[in-house]
N, C-alpha and C positions, 0 to 999 in steps of 0.2 A: 479401520472402520471410518475414521474421519478422513475425508479426502478434500484437499484444498487445491484449487486450480486458479492460478493468476494469469491474467491476459491483458492485452492492450498496450504493451510496450512496443518500442520501435526506434527508428532513427529519426531524430529531429534536429533542426538547426537551433543554435542558441536563441532564446526568446520564444521558441515554439511551445506547443501545448500537447499533452497527452492525457487521456483518461484511462486509468488502470482499473481492472475489475477483478475481484476475488469471489469466486463461487465455491460454496462449501456444500459438500454432500455427506450424507450419513450422520448429520448432526444438526441440531437446531441452534442457531447463533443468537436468538433473541435475548437470552438471559446472560450473555457474555460480552464483556468488553472486547473490542476488536482493534487490531493494530496493523500498521504497515511498517515494515522494516526494509532496509536496503543494505547491500553489501557491494562495495566497489572492489576491484582487484587489489589483492594484498592489503585489504583493510578489514577491520572488524565489522561485524553486522551491527547496524545502527538503527535505533528506534526513530522512526520518522514522524508518526502521528498515531494517536489513539482516540477512539470514540467509545464512550461508556454505553452500557446497556440500558440503564434506567432513565437517564436524562439526555442521552446523546451529547454529553459534554465532550468537547474536543480539546486536545492538546497537541502541540507541534514542537519539534525541535527548532531551535532559533533560526537555523539556516534556511528553513522553508516557510517560515511564518509570512503570511501575506501573499504567498505564491501558490501553496498547496491547500486543498480542501478535502478532508476526509468525510465520508458520508456512508450511510448504511440503508439498506432496504431489507428489513427483517422478513417481510412477506416473500421475498425472493431469495432469502438466505444469502445475501450478497453484500459485499463491501466494495466501496469505490475510493479512488484517489484521483482527484482532478489536479493536474500539475500544469501550472502556467508559468510563463517567463522562465523557461528552463535554462539552466546554466550548465556548462561542461562539468562542473563538480557534482551535478546531480546524476551523472551517469553511473549506473549500478544495476545489479539485479535486485528487483523489488519483490518482497515476500509479504504475505499477510499471515496474521496469527490470531487464533481464536482463544480468547481468555489466556489461561496459563498453559495451554497445550503446546506441544512441540511438533505438531503434525504439519511440517513445512511442505509446501508444494514445490513445484519445479522452479518457481519464480518466473518473472517476466523481465526481459532485458530492456533497459532504457539506455540509449546512446544519444549523446548530445554533442554534435560536431558540425563544424562549418564545411 
């Protein structure tokens, strides 16, 4: 019933930027914390950033602090991740998560390569 669609990934050179979008259908996200995760090949899924529902307080994993910005538009039921100064180690499939649900979408591929 909860449908999550991630988009906005692509191929960029090191130092480039991308804006990822997560659109949620069948569920209202306004009262839920939202998160971005990523998973690189042969690595564990990693929490990248979280934004809370009540105050929009944001947290980031150390490796992306100062480069990534998570934001939300509850009126559009949408989550965003602005990714700047991309590094090869940022390459992964990126997923969004609604609260504690595990309704993972297909993810969106981010490739960072010269």
